[in-house]
TIVO-2410 file (N, C-alpha, C; in nm, 3 decimals):
# residues 184
REC num residu      c1      c2      c3 atome chaine
REC   1      M   0.087  -0.119   0.002     N      A
REC   1      M   0.001   0.001   0.005    CA      A
REC   1      M   0.091   0.124   0.003     C      A
REC   2      R   0.057   0.222  -0.072     N      A
REC   2      R   0.130   0.342  -0.093    CA      A
REC   2      R   0.104   0.441   0.022     C      A
REC   3      R   0.210   0.490   0.081     N      A
REC   3      R   0.200   0.594   0.182    CA      A
REC   3      R   0.202   0.734   0.131     C      A
REC   4      I   0.122   0.820   0.182     N      A
REC   4      I   0.120   0.962   0.152    CA      A
REC   4      I   0.183   1.037   0.254     C      A
REC   5      W   0.295   1.100   0.228     N      A
REC   5      W   0.367   1.187   0.325    CA      A
REC   5      W   0.319   1.329   0.314     C      A
REC   6      K   0.294   1.382   0.433     N      A
REC   6      K   0.248   1.522   0.441    CA      A
REC   6      K   0.360   1.601   0.520     C      A
REC   7      R   0.380   1.724   0.463     N      A
REC   7      R   0.479   1.809   0.537    CA      A
REC   7      R   0.423   1.853   0.669     C      A
REC   8      A   0.518   1.867   0.764     N      A
REC   8      A   0.477   1.916   0.890    CA      A
REC   8      A   0.440   2.069   0.875     C      A
REC   9      K   0.332   2.113   0.939     N      A
REC   9      K   0.292   2.249   0.931    CA      A
REC   9      K   0.383   2.337   1.029     C      A
REC  10      P   0.429   2.445   0.977     N      A
REC  10      P   0.514   2.523   1.061    CA      A
REC  10      P   0.436   2.582   1.178     C      A
REC  11      K   0.507   2.607   1.294     N      A
REC  11      K   0.438   2.654   1.410    CA      A
REC  11      K   0.402   2.805   1.385     C      A
REC  12      L   0.281   2.832   1.431     N      A
REC  12      L   0.232   2.976   1.410    CA      A
REC  12      L   0.276   3.052   1.532     C      A
REC  13      E   0.370   3.144   1.505     N      A
REC  13      E   0.411   3.229   1.606    CA      A
REC  13      E   0.380   3.376   1.571     C      A
REC  14      K   0.362   3.452   1.674     N      A
REC  14      K   0.319   3.586   1.655    CA      A
REC  14      K   0.429   3.672   1.590     C      A
REC  15      R   0.391   3.722   1.472     N      A
REC  15      R   0.491   3.802   1.397    CA      A
REC  15      R   0.460   3.949   1.406     C      A
REC  16      F   0.565   4.024   1.418     N      A
REC  16      F   0.550   4.176   1.432    CA      A
REC  16      F   0.601   4.240   1.306     C      A
REC  17      K   0.525   4.328   1.259     N      A
REC  17      K   0.566   4.414   1.139    CA      A
REC  17      K   0.667   4.511   1.190     C      A
REC  18      T   0.777   4.535   1.114     N      A
REC  18      T   0.879   4.633   1.147    CA      A
REC  18      T   0.907   4.727   1.043     C      A
REC  19      N   0.951   4.854   1.072     N      A
REC  19      N   0.996   4.950   0.985    CA      A
REC  19      N   0.919   4.961   0.850     C      A
REC  20      D   0.978   4.918   0.742     N      A
REC  20      D   0.921   4.935   0.604    CA      A
REC  20      D   0.798   4.849   0.587     C      A
REC  21      L   0.780   4.749   0.667     N      A
REC  21      L   0.659   4.660   0.647    CA      A
REC  21      L   0.530   4.721   0.697     C      A
REC  22      I   0.539   4.822   0.773     N      A
REC  22      I   0.421   4.893   0.832    CA      A
REC  22      I   0.373   4.987   0.713     C      A
REC  23      R   0.252   4.961   0.669     N      A
REC  23      R   0.200   5.026   0.550    CA      A
REC  23      R   0.083   5.125   0.573     C      A
REC  24      V   0.051   5.154   0.692     N      A
REC  24      V  -0.048   5.250   0.726    CA      A
REC  24      V   0.012   5.386   0.725     C      A
REC  25      L  -0.088   5.494   0.712     N      A
REC  25      L  -0.042   5.638   0.701    CA      A
REC  25      L  -0.003   5.687   0.845     C      A
REC  26      E  -0.095   5.657   0.939     N      A
REC  26      E  -0.067   5.710   1.071    CA      A
REC  26      E  -0.068   5.596   1.179     C      A
REC  27      V   0.020   5.612   1.269     N      A
REC  27      V   0.029   5.524   1.391    CA      A
REC  27      V   0.037   5.597   1.513     C      A
REC  28      S  -0.013   5.520   1.624     N      A
REC  28      S   0.004   5.579   1.759    CA      A
REC  28      S   0.140   5.518   1.808     C      A
REC  29      V   0.230   5.615   1.855     N      A
REC  29      V   0.364   5.570   1.883    CA      A
REC  29      V   0.393   5.572   2.033     C      A
REC  30      I   0.473   5.479   2.079     N      A
REC  30      I   0.526   5.471   2.212    CA      A
REC  30      I   0.670   5.467   2.201     C      A
REC  31      D   0.744   5.557   2.274     N      A
REC  31      D   0.881   5.567   2.263    CA      A
REC  31      D   0.951   5.453   2.341     C      A
REC  32      E   1.090   5.457   2.338     N      A
REC  32      E   1.171   5.351   2.400    CA      A
REC  32      E   1.160   5.343   2.544     C      A
REC  33      N   1.112   5.450   2.617     N      A
REC  33      N   1.097   5.449   2.752    CA      A
REC  33      N   0.956   5.404   2.800     C      A
REC  34      G   0.867   5.386   2.709     N      A
REC  34      G   0.729   5.332   2.734    CA      A
REC  34      G   0.627   5.453   2.744     C      A
REC  35      E   0.667   5.575   2.708     N      A
REC  35      E   0.576   5.693   2.717    CA      A
REC  35      E   0.515   5.711   2.585     C      A
REC  36      N   0.383   5.749   2.590     N      A
REC  36      N   0.295   5.763   2.472    CA      A
REC  36      N   0.328   5.896   2.407     C      A
REC  37      I   0.375   5.894   2.281     N      A
REC  37      I   0.396   6.015   2.208    CA      A
REC  37      I   0.273   6.066   2.143     C      A
REC  38      G   0.188   5.974   2.082     N      A
REC  38      G   0.067   6.022   2.026    CA      A
REC  38      G   0.054   5.973   1.885     C      A
REC  39      I  -0.044   6.023   1.808     N      A
REC  39      I  -0.065   5.973   1.677    CA      A
REC  39      I   0.015   6.065   1.576     C      A
REC  40      I   0.105   6.005   1.503     N      A
REC  40      I   0.190   6.071   1.409    CA      A
REC  40      I   0.197   5.990   1.278     C      A
REC  41      S   0.254   6.052   1.173     N      A
REC  41      S   0.270   5.981   1.051    CA      A
REC  41      S   0.369   5.871   1.061     C      A
REC  42      T   0.351   5.772   0.984     N      A
REC  42      T   0.441   5.654   0.985    CA      A
REC  42      T   0.579   5.691   0.938     C      A
REC  43      A   0.587   5.778   0.850     N      A
REC  43      A   0.721   5.816   0.797    CA      A
REC  43      A   0.801   5.885   0.910     C      A
REC  44      K   0.732   5.977   0.983     N      A
REC  44      K   0.793   6.045   1.086    CA      A
REC  44      K   0.835   5.951   1.199     C      A
REC  45      A   0.758   5.862   1.229     N      A
REC  45      A   0.782   5.755   1.336    CA      A
REC  45      A   0.907   5.678   1.302     C      A
REC  46      K   0.909   5.637   1.169     N      A
REC  46      K   1.031   5.554   1.119    CA      A
REC  46      K   1.160   5.642   1.130     C      A
REC  47      E   1.145   5.774   1.098     N      A
REC  47      E   1.260   5.860   1.109    CA      A
REC  47      E   1.303   5.877   1.251     C      A
REC  48      M   1.211   5.886   1.346     N      A
REC  48      M   1.248   5.903   1.482    CA      A
REC  48      M   1.317   5.781   1.531     C      A
REC  49      A   1.276   5.657   1.494     N      A
REC  49      A   1.330   5.531   1.534    CA      A
REC  49      A   1.479   5.521   1.477     C      A
REC  50      S   1.497   5.558   1.355     N      A
REC  50      S   1.624   5.544   1.287    CA      A
REC  50      S   1.726   5.635   1.353     C      A
REC  51      E   1.679   5.762   1.398     N      A
REC  51      E   1.765   5.850   1.466    CA      A
REC  51      E   1.815   5.800   1.591     C      A
REC  52      L   1.729   5.714   1.666     N      A
REC  52      L   1.781   5.650   1.787    CA      A
REC  52      L   1.854   5.524   1.764     C      A
REC  53      G   1.858   5.478   1.634     N      A
REC  53      G   1.933   5.355   1.609    CA      A
REC  53      G   1.843   5.235   1.645     C      A
REC  54      M   1.707   5.246   1.644     N      A
REC  54      M   1.620   5.137   1.681    CA      A
REC  54      M   1.523   5.109   1.569     C      A
REC  55      D   1.426   5.017   1.600     N      A
REC  55      D   1.325   4.989   1.497    CA      A
REC  55      D   1.194   5.031   1.542     C      A
REC  56      L   1.101   5.049   1.445     N      A
REC  56      L   0.958   5.078   1.468    CA      A
REC  56      L   0.889   4.946   1.452     C      A
REC  57      V   0.826   4.895   1.568     N      A
REC  57      V   0.762   4.770   1.569    CA      A
REC  57      V   0.617   4.785   1.594     C      A
REC  58      E   0.531   4.721   1.503     N      A
REC  58      E   0.382   4.729   1.525    CA      A
REC  58      E   0.348   4.631   1.632     C      A
REC  59      V   0.303   4.677   1.751     N      A
REC  59      V   0.271   4.598   1.862    CA      A
REC  59      V   0.126   4.545   1.858     C      A
REC  60      N   0.038   4.642   1.825     N      A
REC  60      N  -0.103   4.619   1.820    CA      A
REC  60      N  -0.162   4.661   1.688     C      A
REC  61      P  -0.173   4.565   1.589     N      A
REC  61      P  -0.212   4.601   1.456    CA      A
REC  61      P  -0.368   4.621   1.443     C      A
REC  62      V  -0.453   4.566   1.539     N      A
REC  62      V  -0.586   4.580   1.528    CA      A
REC  62      V  -0.650   4.707   1.586     C      A
REC  63      A  -0.565   4.790   1.656     N      A
REC  63      A  -0.613   4.917   1.714    CA      A
REC  63      A  -0.628   5.016   1.603     C      A
REC  64      E  -0.699   5.119   1.625     N      A
REC  64      E  -0.726   5.214   1.522    CA      A
REC  64      E  -0.675   5.349   1.577     C      A
REC  65      P  -0.572   5.416   1.530     N      A
REC  65      P  -0.473   5.360   1.436    CA      A
REC  65      P  -0.378   5.253   1.513     C      A
REC  66      P  -0.307   5.176   1.437     N      A
REC  66      P  -0.217   5.065   1.496    CA      A
REC  66      P  -0.114   5.131   1.583     C      A
REC  67      V  -0.094   5.050   1.694     N      A
REC  67      V   0.006   5.097   1.796    CA      A
REC  67      V   0.140   5.047   1.759     C      A
REC  68      C   0.240   5.136   1.754     N      A
REC  68      C   0.382   5.100   1.726    CA      A
REC  68      C   0.462   5.149   1.843     C      A
REC  69      K   0.588   5.067   1.855     N      A
REC  69      K   0.667   5.105   1.963    CA      A
REC  69      K   0.805   5.114   1.910     C      A
REC  70      I   0.885   5.209   1.961     N      A
REC  70      I   1.025   5.220   1.918    CA      A
REC  70      I   1.109   5.136   2.010     C      A
REC  71      M   1.177   5.032   1.958     N      A
REC  71      M   1.255   4.942   2.034    CA      A
REC  71      M   1.361   4.872   1.947     C      A
REC  72      N   1.451   4.800   2.015     N      A
REC  72      N   1.550   4.722   1.942    CA      A
REC  72      N   1.483   4.583   1.912     C      A
REC  73      Y   1.450   4.561   1.791     N      A
REC  73      Y   1.372   4.441   1.757    CA      A
REC  73      Y   1.445   4.317   1.777     C      A
REC  74      G   1.573   4.309   1.750     N      A
REC  74      G   1.650   4.193   1.776    CA      A
REC  74      G   1.656   4.149   1.918     C      A
REC  75      Q   1.670   4.248   2.004     N      A
REC  75      Q   1.671   4.217   2.155    CA      A
REC  75      Q   1.528   4.175   2.195     C      A
REC  76      F   1.426   4.236   2.152     N      A
REC  76      F   1.291   4.209   2.178    CA      A
REC  76      F   1.259   4.053   2.143     C      A
REC  77      K   1.304   4.025   2.021     N      A
REC  77      K   1.269   3.895   1.971    CA      A
REC  77      K   1.345   3.782   2.056     C      A
REC  78      Y   1.473   3.817   2.090     N      A
REC  78      Y   1.553   3.729   2.180    CA      A
REC  78      Y   1.479   3.704   2.308     C      A
REC  79      E   1.433   3.813   2.376     N      A
REC  79      E   1.366   3.802   2.501    CA      A
REC  79      E   1.235   3.724   2.490     C      A
REC  80      Q   1.173   3.737   2.378     N      A
REC  80      Q   1.039   3.657   2.356    CA      A
REC  80      Q   1.079   3.508   2.346     C      A
REC  81      E   1.180   3.478   2.273     N      A
REC  81      E   1.226   3.336   2.259    CA      A
REC  81      E   1.268   3.282   2.397     C      A
REC  82      K   1.336   3.364   2.475     N      A
REC  82      K   1.383   3.317   2.609    CA      A
REC  82      K   1.270   3.288   2.695     C      A
REC  83      K   1.163   3.376   2.696     N      A
REC  83      K   1.041   3.356   2.777    CA      A
REC  83      K   0.974   3.224   2.739     C      A
REC  84      A   0.963   3.204   2.605     N      A
REC  84      A   0.889   3.083   2.554    CA      A
REC  84      A   0.963   2.962   2.606     C      A
REC  85      H   1.099   2.965   2.590     N      A
REC  85      H   1.183   2.853   2.634    CA      A
REC  85      H   1.163   2.827   2.789     C      A
REC  86      K   1.166   2.930   2.867     N      A
REC  86      K   1.143   2.916   3.016    CA      A
REC  86      K   1.012   2.853   3.041     C      A
REC  87      Q   0.902   2.897   2.980     N      A
REC  87      Q   0.768   2.840   2.993    CA      A
REC  87      Q   0.766   2.692   2.957     C      A
REC  88      K   0.837   2.659   2.850     N      A
REC  88      K   0.838   2.518   2.812    CA      A
REC  88      K   0.912   2.430   2.914     C      A
REC  89      I   1.016   2.486   2.970     N      A
REC  89      I   1.087   2.404   3.074    CA      A
REC  89      I   1.000   2.391   3.199     C      A
REC  90      Q   0.925   2.491   3.237     N      A
REC  90      Q   0.847   2.491   3.363    CA      A
REC  90      Q   0.725   2.401   3.345     C      A
REC  91      Q   0.688   2.368   3.224     N      A
REC  91      Q   0.572   2.275   3.212    CA      A
REC  91      Q   0.607   2.138   3.273     C      A
REC  92      K   0.511   2.083   3.358     N      A
REC  92      K   0.536   1.964   3.423    CA      A
REC  92      K   0.486   1.853   3.340     C      A
REC  93      K   0.576   1.764   3.306     N      A
REC  93      K   0.538   1.645   3.222    CA      A
REC  93      K   0.517   1.531   3.311     C      A
REC  94      T   0.396   1.467   3.307     N      A
REC  94      T   0.363   1.357   3.385    CA      A
REC  94      T   0.350   1.236   3.299     C      A
REC  95      E   0.413   1.126   3.330     N      A
REC  95      E   0.399   1.004   3.261    CA      A
REC  95      E   0.303   0.911   3.336     C      A
REC  96      T   0.241   0.819   3.265     N      A
REC  96      T   0.162   0.711   3.331    CA      A
REC  96      T   0.244   0.587   3.335     C      A
REC  97      K   0.275   0.538   3.459     N      A
REC  97      K   0.355   0.421   3.470    CA      A
REC  97      K   0.255   0.309   3.514     C      A
REC  98      G   0.284   0.198   3.472     N      A
REC  98      G   0.198   0.080   3.495    CA      A
REC  98      G   0.246  -0.022   3.583     C      A
REC  99      V   0.154  -0.084   3.657     N      A
REC  99      V   0.183  -0.203   3.746    CA      A
REC  99      V   0.075  -0.308   3.709     C      A
REC 100      R   0.123  -0.430   3.676     N      A
REC 100      R   0.036  -0.531   3.643    CA      A
REC 100      R   0.022  -0.629   3.766     C      A
REC 101      L  -0.101  -0.670   3.799     N      A
REC 101      L  -0.125  -0.763   3.901    CA      A
REC 101      L  -0.191  -0.877   3.839     C      A
REC 102      S  -0.204  -0.987   3.920     N      A
REC 102      S  -0.285  -1.101   3.872    CA      A
REC 102      S  -0.359  -1.163   3.994     C      A
REC 103      V  -0.463  -1.245   3.964     N      A
REC 103      V  -0.540  -1.301   4.068    CA      A
REC 103      V  -0.460  -1.391   4.152     C      A
REC 104      R  -0.365  -1.461   4.102     N      A
REC 104      R  -0.277  -1.561   4.175    CA      A
REC 104      R  -0.138  -1.500   4.211     C      A
REC 105      I  -0.124  -1.383   4.251     N      A
REC 105      I  -0.006  -1.308   4.269    CA      A
REC 105      I   0.051  -1.352   4.401     C      A
REC 106      S   0.178  -1.381   4.410     N      A
REC 106      S   0.244  -1.424   4.545    CA      A
REC 106      S   0.261  -1.298   4.627     C      A
REC 107      E   0.284  -1.318   4.757     N      A
REC 107      E   0.297  -1.204   4.850    CA      A
REC 107      E   0.425  -1.122   4.806     C      A
REC 108      H   0.534  -1.190   4.772     N      A
REC 108      H   0.660  -1.123   4.742    CA      A
REC 108      H   0.644  -1.036   4.617     C      A
REC 109      D   0.580  -1.092   4.517     N      A
REC 109      D   0.550  -1.010   4.398    CA      A
REC 109      D   0.462  -0.889   4.424     C      A
REC 110      F   0.355  -0.912   4.509     N      A
REC 110      F   0.271  -0.810   4.547    CA      A
REC 110      F   0.342  -0.698   4.618     C      A
REC 111      N   0.432  -0.735   4.713     N      A
REC 111      N   0.512  -0.627   4.783    CA      A
REC 111      N   0.610  -0.555   4.688     C      A
REC 112      F   0.662  -0.634   4.593     N      A
REC 112      F   0.761  -0.570   4.500    CA      A
REC 112      F   0.687  -0.473   4.416     C      A
REC 113      R   0.576  -0.508   4.360     N      A
REC 113      R   0.493  -0.418   4.283    CA      A
REC 113      R   0.440  -0.295   4.362     C      A
REC 114      M   0.421  -0.317   4.493     N      A
REC 114      M   0.386  -0.206   4.585    CA      A
REC 114      M   0.496  -0.098   4.596     C      A
REC 115      D   0.624  -0.155   4.609     N      A
REC 115      D   0.737  -0.065   4.617    CA      A
REC 115      D   0.756   0.013   4.488     C      A
REC 116      Q   0.739  -0.053   4.383     N      A
REC 116      Q   0.754   0.016   4.245    CA      A
REC 116      Q   0.642   0.117   4.230     C      A
REC 117      A   0.526   0.090   4.272     N      A
REC 117      A   0.416   0.188   4.264    CA      A
REC 117      A   0.443   0.312   4.353     C      A
REC 118      V   0.491   0.288   4.468     N      A
REC 118      V   0.537   0.401   4.558    CA      A
REC 118      V   0.634   0.491   4.493     C      A
REC 119      K   0.737   0.426   4.429     N      A
REC 119      K   0.846   0.502   4.356    CA      A
REC 119      K   0.783   0.587   4.251     C      A
REC 120      F   0.692   0.532   4.170     N      A
REC 120      F   0.631   0.600   4.058    CA      A
REC 120      F   0.551   0.729   4.111     C      A
REC 121      L   0.479   0.701   4.215     N      A
REC 121      L   0.391   0.805   4.261    CA      A
REC 121      L   0.471   0.919   4.333     C      A
REC 122      E   0.580   0.885   4.397     N      A
REC 122      E   0.672   0.983   4.465    CA      A
REC 122      E   0.743   1.074   4.360     C      A
REC 123      K   0.767   1.018   4.237     N      A
REC 123      K   0.833   1.102   4.137    CA      A
REC 123      K   0.727   1.189   4.065     C      A
REC 124      G   0.596   1.176   4.090     N      A
REC 124      G   0.493   1.253   4.031    CA      A
REC 124      G   0.425   1.208   3.924     C      A
REC 125      N   0.449   1.076   3.887     N      A
REC 125      N   0.385   1.011   3.778    CA      A
REC 125      N   0.250   0.954   3.819     C      A
REC 126      K   0.160   0.936   3.712     N      A
REC 126      K   0.035   0.867   3.740    CA      A
REC 126      K   0.062   0.718   3.742     C      A
REC 127      L  -0.022   0.649   3.817     N      A
REC 127      L  -0.003   0.505   3.828    CA      A
REC 127      L  -0.122   0.434   3.771     C      A
REC 128      K  -0.100   0.345   3.672     N      A
REC 128      K  -0.207   0.261   3.614    CA      A
REC 128      K  -0.194   0.127   3.668     C      A
REC 129      I  -0.302   0.076   3.732     N      A
REC 129      I  -0.294  -0.059   3.789    CA      A
REC 129      I  -0.383  -0.146   3.696     C      A
REC 130      E  -0.323  -0.254   3.653     N      A
REC 130      E  -0.394  -0.351   3.555    CA      A
REC 130      E  -0.402  -0.475   3.620     C      A
REC 131      L  -0.513  -0.549   3.602     N      A
REC 131      L  -0.527  -0.689   3.642    CA      A
REC 131      L  -0.597  -0.764   3.524     C      A
REC 132      S  -0.531  -0.854   3.461     N      A
REC 132      S  -0.605  -0.929   3.354    CA      A
REC 132      S  -0.650  -1.066   3.416     C      A
REC 133      L  -0.775  -1.099   3.368     N      A
REC 133      L  -0.833  -1.225   3.407    CA      A
REC 133      L  -0.810  -1.323   3.284     C      A
REC 134      K  -0.765  -1.447   3.319     N      A
REC 134      K  -0.746  -1.549   3.217    CA      A
REC 134      K  -0.822  -1.668   3.245     C      A
REC 135      G  -0.886  -1.726   3.146     N      A
REC 135      G  -0.957  -1.853   3.160    CA      A
REC 135      G  -1.066  -1.854   3.257     C      A
REC 136      R  -1.058  -1.943   3.353     N      A
REC 136      R  -1.166  -1.952   3.457    CA      A
REC 136      R  -1.169  -1.836   3.554     C      A
REC 137      E  -1.059  -1.762   3.560     N      A
REC 137      E  -1.062  -1.646   3.645    CA      A
REC 137      E  -1.165  -1.543   3.608     C      A
REC 138      K  -1.212  -1.550   3.487     N      A
REC 138      K  -1.316  -1.453   3.440    CA      A
REC 138      K  -1.452  -1.476   3.514     C      A
REC 139      A  -1.465  -1.593   3.566     N      A
REC 139      A  -1.589  -1.636   3.639    CA      A
REC 139      A  -1.598  -1.562   3.785     C      A
REC 140      H  -1.478  -1.516   3.828     N      A
REC 140      H  -1.470  -1.460   3.964    CA      A
REC 140      H  -1.409  -1.314   3.963     C      A
REC 141      P  -1.484  -1.222   3.897     N      A
REC 141      P  -1.432  -1.082   3.888    CA      A
REC 141      P  -1.426  -1.018   4.035     C      A
REC 142      E  -1.501  -1.062   4.128     N      A
REC 142      E  -1.505  -1.006   4.260    CA      A
REC 142      E  -1.366  -1.031   4.331     C      A
REC 143      K  -1.291  -1.140   4.289     N      A
REC 143      K  -1.159  -1.161   4.348    CA      A
REC 143      K  -1.066  -1.052   4.294     C      A
REC 144      A  -1.072  -1.023   4.162     N      A
REC 144      A  -0.986  -0.913   4.104    CA      A
REC 144      A  -1.010  -0.779   4.177     C      A
REC 145      R  -1.136  -0.744   4.194     N      A
REC 145      R  -1.174  -0.620   4.257    CA      A
REC 145      R  -1.117  -0.615   4.401     C      A
REC 146      E  -1.114  -0.730   4.464     N      A
REC 146      E  -1.059  -0.741   4.607    CA      A
REC 146      E  -0.913  -0.718   4.610     C      A
REC 147      I  -0.841  -0.778   4.511     N      A
REC 147      I  -0.691  -0.765   4.512    CA      A
REC 147      I  -0.651  -0.617   4.482     C      A
REC 148      I  -0.723  -0.557   4.391     N      A
REC 148      I  -0.694  -0.414   4.356    CA      A
REC 148      I  -0.732  -0.324   4.476     C      A
REC 149      G  -0.843  -0.360   4.543     N      A
REC 149      G  -0.873  -0.279   4.661    CA      A
REC 149      G  -0.780  -0.295   4.768     C      A
REC 150      V  -0.725  -0.413   4.795     N      A
REC 150      V  -0.613  -0.432   4.889    CA      A
REC 150      V  -0.491  -0.351   4.853     C      A
REC 151      F  -0.457  -0.362   4.725     N      A
REC 151      F  -0.337  -0.287   4.676    CA      A
REC 151      F  -0.352  -0.134   4.693     C      A
REC 152      V  -0.465  -0.078   4.664     N      A
REC 152      V  -0.491   0.065   4.682    CA      A
REC 152      V  -0.485   0.098   4.819     C      A
REC 153      Q  -0.551   0.022   4.909     N      A
REC 153      Q  -0.558   0.043   5.048    CA      A
REC 153      Q  -0.412   0.038   5.117     C      A
REC 154      K  -0.330  -0.055   5.079     N      A
REC 154      K  -0.193  -0.053   5.135    CA      A
REC 154      K  -0.111   0.057   5.076     C      A
REC 155      L  -0.140   0.106   4.955     N      A
REC 155      L  -0.070   0.224   4.901    CA      A
REC 155      L  -0.108   0.346   4.987     C      A
REC 156      Q  -0.239   0.361   5.017     N      A
REC 156      Q  -0.285   0.471   5.102    CA      A
REC 156      Q  -0.216   0.476   5.239     C      A
REC 157      E  -0.187   0.358   5.293     N      A
REC 157      E  -0.129   0.354   5.427    CA      A
REC 157      E   0.015   0.396   5.428     C      A
REC 158      K   0.085   0.399   5.310     N      A
REC 158      K   0.221   0.443   5.295    CA      A
REC 158      K   0.229   0.588   5.335     C      A
REC 159      E   0.344   0.618   5.393     N      A
REC 159      E   0.371   0.760   5.430    CA      A
REC 159      E   0.385   0.851   5.312     C      A
REC 160      G   0.313   0.970   5.310     N      A
REC 160      G   0.325   1.072   5.207    CA      A
REC 160      G   0.238   1.035   5.086     C      A
REC 161      M   0.148   0.948   5.101     N      A
REC 161      M   0.055   0.918   4.991    CA      A
REC 161      M  -0.082   0.968   5.008     C      A
REC 162      N  -0.128   1.057   4.922     N      A
REC 162      N  -0.258   1.113   4.920    CA      A
REC 162      N  -0.321   1.078   4.780     C      A
REC 163      L  -0.371   0.956   4.775     N      A
REC 163      L  -0.414   0.909   4.639    CA      A
REC 163      L  -0.550   0.952   4.609     C      A
REC 164      I  -0.564   0.996   4.476     N      A
REC 164      I  -0.690   1.033   4.423    CA      A
REC 164      I  -0.709   0.956   4.286     C      A
REC 165      P  -0.816   0.885   4.286     N      A
REC 165      P  -0.836   0.805   4.149    CA      A
REC 165      P  -0.872   0.901   4.040     C      A
REC 166      E  -0.792   0.899   3.934     N      A
REC 166      E  -0.822   0.978   3.816    CA      A
REC 166      E  -0.925   0.900   3.732     C      A
REC 167      Q  -0.910   0.774   3.740     N      A
REC 167      Q  -1.013   0.690   3.670    CA      A
REC 167      Q  -1.041   0.574   3.758     C      A
REC 168      D  -1.169   0.562   3.798     N      A
REC 168      D  -1.211   0.458   3.893    CA      A
REC 168      D  -1.191   0.322   3.834     C      A
REC 169      L  -1.204   0.214   3.916     N      A
REC 169      L  -1.192   0.083   3.868    CA      A
REC 169      L  -1.291   0.047   3.768     C      A
REC 170      T  -1.245   0.012   3.646     N      A
REC 170      T  -1.337  -0.018   3.531    CA      A
REC 170      T  -1.289  -0.156   3.475     C      A
REC 171      M  -1.388  -0.226   3.429     N      A
REC 171      M  -1.352  -0.357   3.354    CA      A
REC 171      M  -1.369  -0.332   3.201     C      A
REC 172      Q  -1.266  -0.368   3.126     N      A
REC 172      Q  -1.273  -0.358   2.979    CA      A
REC 172      Q  -1.229  -0.486   2.928     C      A
REC 173      G  -1.319  -0.564   2.876     N      A
REC 173      G  -1.291  -0.697   2.822    CA      A
REC 173      G  -1.257  -0.784   2.948     C      A
REC 174      G  -1.149  -0.842   2.952     N      A
REC 174      G  -1.105  -0.929   3.067    CA      A
REC 174      G  -1.006  -0.857   3.157     C      A
REC 175      K  -0.997  -0.726   3.142     N      A
REC 175      K  -0.906  -0.643   3.223    CA      A
REC 175      K  -0.974  -0.547   3.319     C      A
REC 176      F  -0.915  -0.536   3.437     N      A
REC 176      F  -0.963  -0.432   3.531    CA      A
REC 176      F  -0.848  -0.332   3.525     C      A
REC 177      I  -0.892  -0.200   3.516     N      A
REC 177      I  -0.791  -0.087   3.506    CA      A
REC 177      I  -0.836   0.023   3.604     C      A
REC 178      M  -0.733   0.082   3.672     N      A
REC 178      M  -0.754   0.195   3.760    CA      A
REC 178      M  -0.630   0.278   3.746     C      A
REC 179      I  -0.662   0.410   3.748     N      A
REC 179      I  -0.547   0.506   3.739    CA      A
REC 179      I  -0.557   0.601   3.856     C      A
REC 180      L  -0.440   0.612   3.923     N      A
REC 180      L  -0.420   0.687   4.051    CA      A
REC 180      L  -0.320   0.799   4.032     C      A
REC 181      V  -0.347   0.909   4.115     N      A
REC 181      V  -0.257   1.021   4.109    CA      A
REC 181      V  -0.235   1.058   4.258     C      A
REC 182      N  -0.101   1.089   4.285     N      A
REC 182      N  -0.068   1.128   4.421    CA      A
REC 182      N  -0.069   1.280   4.431     C      A
REC 183      K  -0.167   1.331   4.502     N      A
REC 183      K  -0.181   1.478   4.519    CA      A
REC 183      K  -0.098   1.520   4.642     C      A
REC 184      I   0.004   1.599   4.632     N      A
REC 184      I   0.096   1.629   4.747    CA      A
REC 184      I   0.055   1.761   4.792     C      A
***
């Protein structure tokens, strides 16, 4: 089968018109110190900016007349990129980590998975608890609910755990699934 490749769409970022790209006759101008000069012709505003060795940047194009500011556009653009990068770093990324249980799980395996779950939750990740029923186990779903209930109860008893179910215990096919989050 033939694949059709599509180009990735470029990110839409806010673009500012500068100097000769500003095509209106009159603009409201703000000087480099942030003081409002008033409404003047675009040519005069460009001339003022060039005398100061700066750029005339259209800050609010939808205003009537458009608002322009005299500033160093290169420095402004650099600061905007820096802010965007800082915001991207500060975004908290949470992963969903999984723990699989079974109806016939041994005590050692149960405790091992408990320790893993505590580690995941302490790191700030979400915890997905899965329990698959196989064969004749499907005849006793109450046993699966009981095992997951005991698991969650023992997790709650651990120090520093304030568990909130993001997704309650649900059965999909032959699987029980529950997602927990540790709210600190």
